[in-house]
Residue, then its C-alpha position, 0 to 999 in steps of 0.5 A: x243533908x247530902x247534895x242531890x245530883x242533877x245531870x244536865x243533858x244538852x247540846x255542847x258544841x265546840x268551844x266558842x260556838x253558838x251552841x256552846x254559848x247557849x248551853x253555858x248561858x243556860x247552865x250559868x244563868x238559868x239552871x244553877x240559879x234555879x237549883x241553888x236552894x234545892x241543894x243540887x250539884x249540877x253535872x254536865x258531860x263536858x265537865x266529866x273527866x275523859x268523857x267521850x261522845x257517849x261513854x259508860x260514865x255519862x250513861x251512868x249519870x243519865x241513869x242514876x242522877x236524882x234529876x236530869x234536866x234535858x235541853x231539846x234545843x236544836x234536836x241534837x241526836x246525842x241529846x235525844x239518845x240520852x233523853x231516851x235512856x233517862x225516860x227508860x229509867x222512870x226517874x225524874x226529869x225536866x224537859x226544856x226547849x229554847x223559846x221559838x224552837x219546835x218541839x218534836x211531835x213525839x214529845x208533844x205529850x210531855x210537859x216541856x218548859x220554853x226557856x227564854x234568855x233574851x232579857x234579864x226579866x225573861x231569864x228570871x221567869x225561866x228560873x222561876x218556872x223550873x223552880x216550880x217544877x222542882x218543887x212539885x218533884x220535891x213534894x212527891x219525894x222525887x218519885x219515878x215519873x216515867x215508863x220503862x217501855x214506851x219511852x225507852x227511846x225517842x224513836x220508839x215514841x215517834x213510831x208509836x204516835x205516827x200509827x195513831x195520829x199520822x203526825x197531826x199535832x193534837x189540839x188542847x184548846x177548843x177547835x174553831x168549828x166544823x164549818x168545812x165538814x160534810x153535812x152527813x158527817x155532821x149528822x154522824x157527829x151528832x148521833x153516832x159520835x163514836x163512829x165519827x171518832x174512829x174515822x177522824x182518828x184513821x185520817x189523822x184529824x185530831x181536832x175532829x176526833x176531839x170534838x167527837x170525844x166531847x160529844x160522846x162524853x156529853x151524851x153519856x155513852x158506853x164508858x168503854x167507848x168513851x174511855x177508848x177515845x179519851x185514852x187515845x187522845x190523852x196519850x198524846x197530850x190532850x189535857x181535856x181528854x185526860x180529864x175525861x179518862x180520869x173521870x171514867x176510871x174514877x166513876x165507872x171503872x167497874x163497867x170496863x170490859x176485859x177487851x177494853x182493858x187489854x186493848x187500851x191499858x197501855x194508852x192509859x198507863x202512858x198518859x198517866x205516867x207522862x203526867x207524873x201520875x203512875x201511882x194514881x194510875x195504879x190505884x185506879x186500874x189495879x183494883x178493877x183488873x184483879x177480877x180478870x187476873x184471878x178468873x180462870x176463864x180469862x186466857x193467860x195471854x190476856x192476863x199477861x197483858x194486864x199484869x205487864x202493865x201493872x209491873x211497868x206502873x210499879x217500876x215507874x213509882x219505885x216499887x221495884x221488888x213488886x214489879x220484879x215479881x209481877x214481871x216474872x209472873x207475866x213470863x209464866x203466863x205468856x213467854x211467847x212475847x219477847x217484849x216481856x223479857x225486855x221489860x224484865x231486863x229493865x226491872x233487873x237494871x233498876x234493881x242493880x242486878x246487871x247480870x240477871x238483866x243481861x240474861x234476859x237480853x240474851x234470851x230475847x235476842x237469841x229467840x227466833x222472833x227477835x227480828x220482829x221486836x221493836x227497833x229500839x229494843x234491839x238498839x238497847x241490847x246492842x248498847x248493853x252488849x257494848x257496855x259489857x264488852x261483849x263485841x260478838x253479841x253487839x255485832x250479832x244484834x246490830x246485823x239483825x237491826x241493820x237488816x230490819x231497820x237500816x235507819x235505826x242501825x245508822x242511828x245506833x252507830x251515831x249514838x253509841x260511841x265506839x260501836x263502829x270500831x267493833x263492827 
């Protein structure tokens, strides 16, 4: 049986530094023992000949390895960049963080192992936990586990989540009560929980929003409202909200309206993909939105939204040919949304057709609406142009990014090694 490849994404640090010592210990005491029986060859960036800060060869490992293990300890910018690049491929990864370090909020919805090397016993426990994760992936045949679009770059996740919960950590355990809530608000929770949910979400109160969701589900309210609320919380990591969402989709999906599907299918898809359940999401959603895709009275724009999500799911579980057909169909339905060209570029990248991928990047970066694109999509284009040695185009898109999002432009400079030299 040929060896699989595992690429270890982690902070490296200078020789003799505490960062290097931690990374060496993690590799030698945890990663190698954990993967030994799974027939993996483990590769780390500093052990690739002639690898610089972030080279094309490193990115190839990030994108093509059978598995990536990502150590988020220390919030290293290069690690976040490579982590985002791995997420966008939809291929298997395992996230780690040293016990005691704080996990960034934008990654709180993704399963992450706390490893502990303070004693032989805790080190062994860390090894066993990683082995359990790998066993799950092995049983699934190392299928794709993540989405191309929303996880493209970590910065994009942060922007997305902040709009919904204003950086308030989602509680996955039962809240300790609502003693401090105004009595009138308590009445809304009891008799108008959906209104209570929306207000809680708008003020960033995840605990109150969760309490309202539980009340809605207990009262057996309109499945559209319950699904909306559950999807918003499940997407940022609430396991009980996910179970409610899954229950609604399993038992009441036929009652979900077009408005709910178009408004919240992306939240649903992200929640499932973050749990390595892209195929399950596809099986639950596609049969129930087909009627809208074939209905001549449904606007093409709405059909494009739905079919785009299906294409993303198909890419996430490795059905790249079907994903390509649907991604192309999406643009036939609605070519005004430039994000769809980006999505198609990612599918071509998955199919190892880089020239066709670049054609889509050329389209969306030269359109009038390029300035309104999410910053991470512009960063992706800069990186691809840089890798293809198209310096004028990299500079052109960088200038757009610098104008619309100076912080993201500085981020691009620090994470795309060699970019500064061509600007």
